[in-house]
C-alpha positions in Angstrom: 76.8 107.5 118.3 79.5 108.1 121.0 81.6 111.2 120.2 84.9 112.3 121.5 87.1 115.2 120.3 90.9 115.5 120.7 91.8 119.2 120.6 95.5 119.3 119.9 97.3 122.5 121.1 101.0 121.9 120.9 102.0 125.1 119.1 104.9 127.2 120.5 103.9 130.4 118.6 107.1 130.7 116.6 105.3 132.0 113.5 103.2 134.4 115.5 106.2 136.1 117.1 106.7 136.8 120.8 106.9 134.3 123.7 103.2 133.5 124.2 102.1 130.3 122.4 99.5 131.0 119.8 96.8 129.0 121.5 96.9 131.3 124.5 96.8 134.6 122.7 93.8 136.6 124.0 91.0 137.2 121.6 87.7 138.8 122.5 88.5 138.5 126.2 89.6 134.8 126.2 92.5 132.8 124.9 92.0 131.3 121.4 92.0 127.7 122.9 89.1 128.5 125.2 87.0 129.7 122.3 87.7 126.4 120.5 86.6 124.4 123.5 83.4 126.4 123.8 82.7 125.9 120.1 82.6 122.1 120.6 80.7 122.3 123.8 78.0 124.5 122.2 77.8 121.9 119.4 77.2 118.9 121.7 77.4 119.1 125.4 77.6 115.3 125.6 80.7 115.0 123.5 83.8 114.1 125.5 86.5 116.8 125.0 90.2 116.0 125.5 92.7 118.8 125.4 96.2 117.6 124.4 98.6 120.2 125.7 102.4 120.2 126.3 103.1 119.5 129.9 105.0 122.7 130.4 101.9 124.7 129.3 99.4 123.0 131.6 99.9 125.1 134.7 99.5 128.2 132.7 96.3 126.8 131.2 94.9 125.9 134.6 95.6 129.5 135.8 93.8 130.9 132.8 90.8 128.6 133.4 90.7 129.7 137.0 91.1 133.4 136.4 88.8 133.7 133.3 86.4 130.9 134.2 86.3 128.0 131.8 82.9 126.3 132.1 83.6 123.6 129.5 84.2 120.1 131.0 87.4 118.7 129.6 90.4 116.5 130.4 94.0 117.5 129.8 96.5 115.0 128.3 100.3 115.5 127.8 101.3 116.4 124.3 104.1 114.6 122.5 107.1 115.4 120.4 105.1 115.9 117.3 101.4 116.3 116.4 101.4 112.6 115.6 102.6 111.7 119.1 100.2 114.1 120.7 97.2 112.5 118.9 98.5 109.0 119.9 98.7 110.1 123.5 95.1 111.4 123.4 93.9 108.1 121.9 95.6 106.1 124.6 94.1 108.3 127.2 90.6 107.8 125.8 91.1 104.0 125.7 92.6 103.7 129.2 91.0 106.4 131.3 87.5 106.2 130.0 87.3 102.6 128.9 86.4 103.6 125.4 85.9 100.5 123.4 87.7 100.4 120.0 86.0 97.2 118.8 84.7 97.3 115.2 81.1 96.8 116.4 81.2 99.9 118.6 79.5 103.1 117.3 82.4 105.2 118.7 83.9 108.1 116.7 86.8 110.4 117.4 87.4 113.9 115.9 90.8 115.5 115.9 90.8 119.3 115.8 93.4 122.0 115.8 93.3 124.1 119.0 93.7 127.3 117.1 90.7 126.8 114.8 87.9 128.4 116.9 85.5 129.2 114.0 84.5 125.8 112.8 80.7 125.8 112.3 78.3 123.5 114.0 77.1 122.4 110.6 80.6 121.3 109.5 81.3 119.4 112.8 77.9 117.6 112.4 78.6 116.8 108.7 82.0 115.3 109.6 80.6 113.0 112.3 77.6 112.0 110.1 79.8 111.2 107.1 82.2 109.3 109.3 79.4 107.2 110.6 78.4 106.4 107.1 81.9 105.9 105.6 84.3 105.4 108.5 86.0 108.8 108.2 85.5 112.3 107.0 87.6 115.5 106.7 86.4 119.1 105.9 87.9 120.7 102.8 87.5 123.9 100.8 88.2 124.6 97.1 91.2 126.7 96.2 90.5 130.3 95.4 94.0 131.5 94.6 95.9 130.8 91.4 98.6 128.1 91.8 102.0 127.7 90.3 104.4 124.7 90.7 108.1 125.3 91.1 110.3 123.3 88.7 113.9 123.3 87.4 113.2 126.2 85.0 111.2 128.4 87.5 107.5 127.8 87.8 104.4 126.9 85.8 100.7 127.2 86.4 98.6 124.2 87.5 94.9 123.5 87.4 93.6 124.8 90.8 90.3 122.8 90.4 92.3 119.7 91.1 93.4 121.0 94.6 91.6 121.6 97.9 92.6 122.9 101.3 92.1 120.7 104.3 90.6 121.7 107.7 89.7 120.1 110.9 88.0 118.4 112.7 89.0 115.2 111.0 86.7 112.4 112.2 87.2 108.7 112.2 85.8 105.5 113.6 87.7 104.8 116.8 89.0 101.4 115.7 90.3 102.8 112.4 92.1 105.8 114.1 93.7 103.6 116.8 94.9 101.1 114.1 96.4 103.9 112.1 98.2 105.4 115.1 99.9 102.1 115.9 102.2 102.8 112.9 105.7 104.2 113.4 105.9 107.9 113.0 106.8 109.3 109.6 107.6 112.9 108.7 105.2 112.5 105.8 102.3 112.5 108.2 100.9 116.0 107.8 97.5 115.4 109.4 95.3 112.6 110.6 94.0 111.8 107.2 97.6 111.1 105.9 98.1 108.7 108.9 94.9 106.8 108.0 95.7 106.8 104.3 99.1 105.2 105.1 97.3 102.0 106.1 95.4 101.8 102.8 92.2 103.6 103.7 90.3 106.0 101.4 89.6 109.3 103.1 86.2 110.9 102.5 85.5 114.7 102.4 82.7 117.1 103.3 82.5 120.8 102.6 84.2 123.0 105.3 83.5 126.6 106.2 85.7 129.4 105.0 85.9 131.0 108.5 87.5 127.9 109.9 91.0 129.4 109.7 94.0 128.1 111.5 95.4 131.0 113.5 99.2 130.7 113.1 100.5 134.2 112.0 99.8 137.8 113.0 97.8 138.2 109.8 95.6 135.3 110.8 95.0 137.0 114.2 93.9 140.2 112.4 91.4 138.1 110.4 90.2 136.3 113.5 89.6 139.6 115.4 87.6 140.9 112.4 85.4 137.7 112.4 84.7 138.2 116.1 83.9 141.9 115.6 81.5 141.0 112.9 79.8 138.4 115.0 79.4 140.8 117.9 77.7 143.3 115.6 75.1 140.7 114.5 
């Protein structure tokens, strides 16, 4: 199996507060984004890593890599107006720069991962790629643990939380399927890669995620992330 991972890091940090984009916030001595790259490199050194980053952030990223020392081989691609356009840019880069074949007979799989999810486990990444190899795609999910209520015209009412799951990344697809899906026009209904693939009539398959695989988007998330790192350092 040939494996590539698009690590999408287009956040501007608005929910985090301050001027520093969330993917560059230092955590345990390195920016969040560098931890994410290292996670995938530890998982499989042969996997091709593509960092999709806004053009205006790339010089800062290069400076961080030089000052801190980023030992993970990766390529940088310009981000787009939305996450959809960023992923499309990454796919086009894979196809054009590396000559990645997107034919249906090729055993080529592409994962798409949020740059601010540094705690995805090796087991989850492996499960996603193996399930995708079997079924064409796979996304990691977790059961809801909070009670849920749905807003309606009269206020709100409880719903059965067992019918709902939360979605994580990496979301992994056969390369031909993902490229076909991203040839569609953009829609604001595309919330992740799975929704893009479902829009062409494909069924999306799931694997169990890991609870620590949080997306760091708020100051509270950063507190949780630092606690996870502190716990790991004490092991």
